[in-house]
C-alpha positions in Angstrom: 52.1 198.3 230.5 48.8 200.3 230.4 46.1 199.6 233.0 43.1 197.5 232.0 40.8 199.3 229.7 43.6 201.3 228.0 46.1 200.8 225.2 49.4 202.8 225.2 50.9 204.2 222.0 54.5 205.5 222.0 56.2 206.5 218.7 59.4 208.4 217.8 60.3 210.4 214.7 63.4 208.9 212.9 65.6 210.5 210.3 66.1 208.1 207.4 69.3 209.8 206.2 71.3 210.2 209.4 69.6 207.1 211.0 69.1 209.0 214.2 66.0 210.0 216.2 64.6 213.5 215.6 64.1 215.9 218.4 61.0 217.9 217.7 58.8 219.6 220.3 56.6 221.7 218.1 55.5 219.2 215.4 51.8 218.3 215.5 49.8 215.0 214.9 46.1 214.1 214.7 44.9 210.6 215.4 41.7 209.3 213.7 39.6 206.2 213.6 40.9 204.0 210.7 39.5 204.9 207.3 37.5 207.8 208.6 37.9 211.6 209.3 36.7 211.1 212.9 39.2 212.2 215.5 40.1 209.5 218.0 39.5 210.0 221.7 42.9 210.2 223.3 44.1 210.1 226.9 47.3 211.4 228.5 47.6 208.4 230.9 45.9 205.1 231.8 43.7 206.9 234.4 41.6 208.5 231.6 43.1 212.1 231.7 41.9 213.8 228.6 44.5 214.6 225.9 44.0 217.2 223.1 43.8 215.9 219.6 45.7 217.2 217.6 48.6 216.7 220.0 52.2 218.1 220.0 55.4 216.1 219.8 57.8 216.1 222.8 61.4 215.7 221.8 60.2 213.9 218.7 57.9 211.5 220.5 54.2 211.0 220.9 52.9 209.1 223.9 49.1 208.7 224.3 46.5 206.2 225.4 43.3 205.0 223.8 40.6 202.6 224.8 41.8 199.0 224.7 39.1 198.2 222.1 41.0 200.3 219.6 43.4 198.0 217.7 44.8 200.6 215.3 44.3 204.2 214.1 45.3 206.6 211.4 47.8 209.3 212.1 48.5 212.5 210.2 51.5 214.6 211.2 53.5 217.7 210.3 57.0 218.2 211.7 58.4 221.5 212.8 60.4 221.9 209.6 57.7 220.9 207.2 57.6 217.2 206.7 54.1 215.7 206.3 53.4 212.1 206.9 50.2 210.0 206.9 50.3 206.7 208.7 47.4 204.3 208.0 46.6 201.6 210.5 49.2 202.5 213.2 49.3 199.9 215.9 50.6 200.0 219.5 53.5 197.8 218.6 54.9 200.2 216.0 57.2 202.7 217.7 59.1 204.5 214.8 57.9 207.0 212.2 60.4 207.3 209.4 61.0 210.8 207.9 62.8 211.2 204.6 64.7 214.6 204.9 65.4 214.7 201.2 61.7 214.6 200.1 60.6 217.9 198.6 57.0 217.3 197.5 54.7 216.9 200.5 50.9 216.4 201.1 49.4 217.2 204.5 46.1 215.4 205.2 43.8 217.2 207.7 40.3 216.1 208.8 37.4 218.5 208.8 33.9 218.4 210.3 31.0 220.4 208.9 28.3 220.4 211.6 24.6 220.9 211.2 24.6 223.8 213.6 27.9 225.7 213.1 27.7 228.5 210.5 30.4 231.0 209.4 32.7 230.0 212.2 36.5 229.7 211.6 37.8 226.4 212.8 41.5 226.0 213.6 42.9 222.7 212.4 45.6 222.8 215.1 48.3 222.7 212.3 50.4 225.7 211.3 52.3 226.6 208.1 56.0 226.5 208.7 58.5 228.8 207.0 59.6 225.8 204.9 56.2 225.2 203.3 55.5 226.5 199.8 51.8 225.7 199.3 50.9 224.8 195.7 47.4 223.2 195.8 44.5 222.1 197.9 41.8 219.4 197.4 38.9 218.4 199.5 37.9 214.7 199.9 34.3 214.5 201.1 33.8 211.3 203.1 30.4 212.1 204.5 28.3 214.6 202.5 27.1 217.7 204.4 23.7 218.4 202.9 23.7 222.0 201.6 27.3 222.4 203.0 29.7 225.0 201.7 33.1 225.8 203.2 36.3 227.8 202.8 39.9 226.8 203.6 42.7 229.2 204.3 44.8 230.7 207.0 44.0 232.7 210.2 44.4 236.0 208.3 42.8 234.7 205.1 40.2 232.1 205.9 39.2 231.6 202.3 42.7 232.1 200.9 43.1 228.5 199.7 39.6 227.4 198.8 36.6 229.7 198.5 33.0 228.4 198.6 33.6 224.7 198.2 30.5 222.7 197.9 30.8 219.6 200.2 27.3 218.2 199.7 28.4 215.2 197.5 30.9 212.6 198.5 34.2 212.1 196.6 37.4 213.9 195.9 36.8 217.4 194.7 39.5 218.9 192.5 39.2 222.7 192.3 38.4 224.9 189.4 40.3 228.0 188.4 38.0 230.9 189.0 37.3 232.9 185.8 36.2 236.5 185.6 32.6 235.5 185.6 31.6 232.5 187.6 28.4 231.2 189.2 28.0 228.5 191.8 31.4 226.9 191.2 34.3 225.9 193.5 37.5 228.0 193.0 40.9 228.7 194.4 41.2 231.5 197.0 43.3 234.6 196.7 46.4 233.0 198.1 46.5 230.5 195.3 45.1 232.5 192.4 45.1 236.1 191.2 42.2 238.4 191.9 40.6 237.7 188.5 41.3 234.0 188.8 43.2 233.7 185.6 46.7 233.1 187.1 47.6 230.4 189.6 50.3 231.2 192.2 51.9 229.6 195.3 51.8 230.7 198.9 54.4 231.0 201.7 53.4 232.5 205.1 54.4 236.1 205.9 55.9 235.3 209.3 55.5 233.0 212.3 52.6 235.0 213.8 50.7 236.3 210.7 48.7 233.8 208.7 50.4 230.7 210.1 47.3 228.8 211.3 45.6 226.5 208.8 41.8 226.9 209.2 38.5 226.1 207.5 35.3 228.0 207.7 31.8 226.6 207.5 30.1 229.1 205.2 26.6 227.7 205.2 24.8 225.6 207.8 24.3 222.0 206.7 21.0 220.3 207.3 22.9 217.1 207.8 26.5 217.1 209.2 29.4 215.9 207.1 33.1 215.3 207.3 36.2 214.6 205.2 39.8 215.5 204.5 41.6 218.6 203.3 44.7 217.7 201.2 47.3 220.5 201.3 50.0 220.0 198.7 53.3 221.9 199.2 57.0 221.9 198.4 59.3 221.8 201.3 62.0 224.4 201.1 65.1 222.7 202.6 67.0 226.0 203.2 64.2 227.2 205.4 63.8 224.2 207.6 
């Protein structure tokens, strides 16, 4: 039992086909305040030792603490072999996260923050593309508008490879436009998801484990008012690779 002032969470990945626990020590999860893109404040123990958020699984488990005023949280995770899961309203009494190993279509949900002071700085989401992920599409869900905000989404070697110059100054789900030969002030797919002329869509798989694996976003313009939201990364999981 956690000390007064703290609430303990302990969850384990579970394989729905084999009905066994999953051992995964490289999968990543981010905890957020329910119904927001705000990352939760996490602790490694009930003495208030700071814990990084996103956090990494240990043998398929997550163990962390939050303030005891937190009754539930949202959790987004990506396993080592490319299974994405979003858990809404996870409570401390829920200890199992079910993974369907047969599911091919996946959607990874990542929070972003566009600050009022940070400009043209690449931000690592803490999540990496695995060899089993074939990226097909990206959307941006703007929860809090960033006045005059524009951002890119991509990888560590191609920061605008998925989304180039997305306007995030209006709330709502933003579907992307296919870039045409001549465009002006529109949101469009980056070079990893569309041809150079923007007339042909394509899919993306990372080159290797060390080149272009990190999923990043880039605040292109400084917002006069900070904003936040979610990046939705849609991909097919390639079973033979993970």
